[in-house]
KOLGUTOR-563082 format. One line per field, with one value per residue (C-alpha): residue number from 1; residue in three letters; x negated, y negated, z. Coordinates in steps of 0.25 Angstrom, whole numbers, padded with zeros to 4 digits. Example, Ala and Ser with C-alpha at 12.3 -4.5 7.8 and 13.67 -1.06 7.14 Angstrom:
pos: [1; 2]
code: [ALA; SER]
X: [-0049; -0055]
Y: [0018; 0004]
Z: [0031; 0029]
This chain:
pos: [1; 2; 3; 4; 5; 6; 7; 8; 9; 10; 11; 12; 13; 14; 15; 16; 17; 18; 19; 20; 21; 22; 23; 24; 25; 26; 27; 28; 29; 30; 31; 32; 33; 34; 35; 36; 37; 38; 39; 40; 41; 42; 43; 44; 45; 46; 47; 48; 49; 50; 51; 52; 53; 54; 55; 56; 57; 58; 59; 60; 61; 62; 63; 64; 65; 66; 67; 68; 69; 70; 71; 72; 73; 74; 75; 76; 77; 78; 79; 80; 81; 82; 83; 84; 85; 86; 87; 88]
code: [MET; LYS; THR; LEU; THR; PHE; LYS; GLY; GLU; GLU; PHE; GLN; ALA; GLU; LYS; ILE; ILE; LYS; THR; ASP; SER; GLU; VAL; MET; GLY; LEU; VAL; GLY; SER; THR; VAL; ILE; PHE; SER; PHE; ARG; GLY; ILE; THR; ASP; PHE; SER; LYS; PHE; THR; LEU; ALA; ASP; GLY; ALA; GLU; PHE; ASP; ALA; GLU; PRO; ALA; SER; GLU; GLU; GLN; GLN; GLN; ILE; ALA; GLU; ILE; LEU; LEU; GLU; GLN; ALA; LYS; MET; LYS; GLN; ASP; ILE; ALA; THR; LEU; LYS; GLU; ALA; SER; ALA; GLY; ALA]
X: [0000; -0004; -0001; 0002; 0002; 0011; 0013; 0009; 0018; 0013; 0020; 0015; 0017; 0010; 0008; 0008; 0009; 0005; 0009; 0008; 0019; 0023; 0019; 0026; 0025; 0028; 0030; 0031; 0039; 0048; 0046; 0045; 0041; 0039; 0035; 0038; 0035; 0021; 0011; 0001; -0004; -0014; -0003; -0002; -0013; -0016; -0022; -0034; -0040; -0029; -0026; -0012; -0007; -0006; 0005; 0017; 0030; 0041; 0053; 0061; 0051; 0052; 0067; 0065; 0056; 0066; 0077; 0068; 0065; 0080; 0083; 0072; 0078; 0092; 0086; 0081; 0094; 0101; 0092; 0093; 0109; 0108; 0099; 0109; 0121; 0115; 0111; 0126]
Y: [0000; -0014; -0026; -0040; -0052; -0064; -0075; -0067; -0055; -0042; -0033; -0019; -0011; 0000; -0010; -0025; -0030; -0044; -0051; -0065; -0070; -0059; -0049; -0036; -0025; -0010; 0003; 0013; 0007; -0001; -0016; -0020; -0034; -0045; -0059; -0066; -0080; -0080; -0091; -0090; -0076; -0081; -0079; -0064; -0055; -0040; -0034; -0025; -0031; -0024; -0029; -0032; -0021; -0026; -0016; -0024; -0021; -0014; -0021; -0013; -0018; -0032; -0032; -0027; -0038; -0048; -0042; -0043; -0057; -0060; -0053; -0061; -0074; -0070; -0067; -0081; -0087; -0079; -0084; -0098; -0097; -0091; -0102; -0112; -0106; -0105; -0120; -0124]
Z: [0000; -0003; 0006; 0000; 0009; 0006; 0016; 0027; 0024; 0020; 0009; 0006; -0007; -0015; -0027; -0027; -0041; -0045; -0058; -0063; -0053; -0044; -0033; -0032; -0022; -0025; -0018; -0029; -0039; -0029; -0028; -0013; -0014; -0025; -0025; -0038; -0044; -0038; -0042; -0031; -0028; -0018; -0007; -0010; -0005; -0004; 0008; 0008; -0005; -0013; -0027; -0034; -0043; -0058; -0062; -0068; -0061; -0069; -0073; -0062; -0051; -0057; -0055; -0041; -0038; -0043; -0034; -0022; -0025; -0026; -0013; -0006; -0012; -0007; 0007; 0008; 0003; 0014; 0024; 0020; 0020; 0034; 0039; 0033; 0039; 0053; 0053; 0048]
């Protein structure tokens, strides 16, 4: 397993793929985390001198990554709504 650190949080995966604008973690063929729209990769580090995998993600893996991103945005929106309703 490889360990990716981003903003002080660790993410583990068998493969961590880096493209021009994203980082995706895979266990087998399952996407377990994804960061898209990246412009500054210096904030992403791999532990123990590991290197990013260059293998491109399959179309299915890319779709899963998009779903995970949408899910994360929805969670943020829900949290914002909860905070707003608590303050009302």
